[in-house]
Every structure is written in structure tokens, then in C-alpha cells.
C-alpha positions as CSV (number, residue, x, y, z in Angstrom):
1,X,69.3,109.4,108.1
2,X,69.6,110.7,104.6
3,X,69.1,107.8,102.2
4,X,69.8,110.0,99.1
5,X,73.2,111.1,100.5
6,X,76.0,110.6,97.9
7,X,78.9,109.3,99.9
8,X,82.3,110.6,98.7
9,X,84.7,107.7,98.1
10,X,86.9,108.8,101.0
11,X,84.0,108.5,103.5
12,X,82.3,105.4,102.1
13,X,83.8,103.0,104.6
14,X,83.1,105.3,107.5
15,X,79.5,105.7,106.3
16,X,79.0,101.9,106.1
17,X,80.6,101.5,109.6
18,X,78.3,104.0,111.1
19,X,75.2,102.7,109.4
20,X,75.9,99.2,110.6
21,X,76.8,100.4,114.1
22,X,73.8,102.8,114.4
23,X,71.1,101.3,112.1
24,X,68.4,103.5,113.6
25,X,70.5,106.7,113.7
26,X,72.8,108.0,116.3
27,X,71.1,108.1,119.7
28,X,71.8,111.3,121.6
29,X,73.2,109.2,124.4
30,X,76.1,108.2,122.2
31,X,76.4,111.3,120.0
32,X,79.3,113.1,121.7
33,X,81.1,109.9,122.6
34,X,81.0,108.9,118.9
35,X,82.5,112.2,117.9
36,X,85.3,111.7,120.6
37,X,86.1,108.2,119.3
38,X,86.2,109.2,115.6
39,X,87.9,112.6,116.2
40,X,91.5,111.2,116.0
41,X,90.8,109.5,112.6
42,X,89.0,112.1,110.6
43,X,89.4,115.8,109.8
44,X,86.9,118.1,111.5
45,X,85.1,118.7,108.2
46,X,84.9,115.0,107.2
47,X,83.7,114.1,110.6
48,X,81.0,116.8,110.6
49,X,79.9,115.7,107.1
50,X,79.5,112.0,107.9
51,X,78.0,112.5,111.4
52,X,75.6,115.0,109.9
53,X,74.5,112.5,107.2
54,X,74.0,109.6,109.6
55,X,72.4,111.6,112.5
56,X,70.3,114.0,110.4
57,X,71.8,117.0,112.2
58,X,72.9,120.2,110.4
59,X,76.5,119.9,109.5
60,X,77.4,123.3,111.0
61,X,75.9,122.2,114.3
62,X,77.8,119.0,114.2
63,X,81.0,121.0,113.5
64,X,80.4,123.1,116.6
65,X,79.8,120.0,118.6
66,X,83.1,118.6,117.4
67,X,84.8,121.7,118.7
68,X,83.1,121.2,122.0
69,X,84.4,117.7,122.2
70,X,87.9,118.8,121.2
71,X,87.9,121.5,123.9
72,X,86.5,119.1,126.5
73,X,83.5,121.3,127.0
74,X,81.1,118.3,126.9
75,X,81.3,115.0,128.8
76,X,81.6,111.9,126.8
77,X,80.5,109.1,129.2
78,X,79.7,106.4,126.6
79,X,83.0,106.1,124.9
80,X,83.5,102.4,125.9
81,X,79.9,101.5,124.7
82,X,80.5,103.3,121.4
83,X,83.8,101.5,120.9
84,X,82.1,98.2,121.6
85,X,79.3,98.9,119.1
86,X,81.9,100.0,116.5
87,X,84.1,97.0,117.1
88,X,81.1,94.7,116.6
89,X,80.7,96.2,113.1
90,X,84.3,96.2,112.0
91,X,86.0,99.3,113.7
92,X,89.5,97.7,113.8
93,X,89.4,96.9,110.1
94,X,88.1,100.4,109.4
95,X,91.1,101.8,111.4
96,X,93.5,99.8,109.3
97,X,92.0,101.3,106.1
98,X,92.3,104.8,107.4
């Protein structure tokens, strides 16, 4: 995770939510499922930026992964687990803010 990342104001609450939900970074097991869950709430570019900063992956790679999720090319088996982790850290409040 990039500790020196300057969070744009529009992504600050998302960054906080993800850091609380995934304090040790985004485990590969949850990576595609997290993208699937957040896809309906953020633009592709914003989603790529914030996932990149929290996961440490290159933003262009994340963007391509977002396209894979959108096209159902990858399987997202941990959606329920991701939603549970996010809910524990304030996902429903975050949704209301967005």
C-alpha cells in the first residue's frame, strides 16, 4: 500500500473504507470480487486509481482487470465475503455518501 498517496477529495471516503476493510492490502482471493462490488459505484478510472493505491498494483493493470470483471471474463467467487468485510467497516454509510 502506498502510504504517500495523496487521496483526491472525491476518493477519500473510499480510500478510508478500503484501508479499514483490507488493513494488510487486498488479498488476491478478494481482488476481483472487490472490483465487482465497487464497480457500480465508481467510474472505471476512479476505481482503478483507488484499487491501485490500496493493492499496490499498477493502475493500468487494475483498469484491465476492471474490464475483465465488467465483461464477466473472470469469476468472482468471494462477493459475499467482500460485502461482509466492507459492511463491517461502514459500506452502507459509504454507499449513502456516494
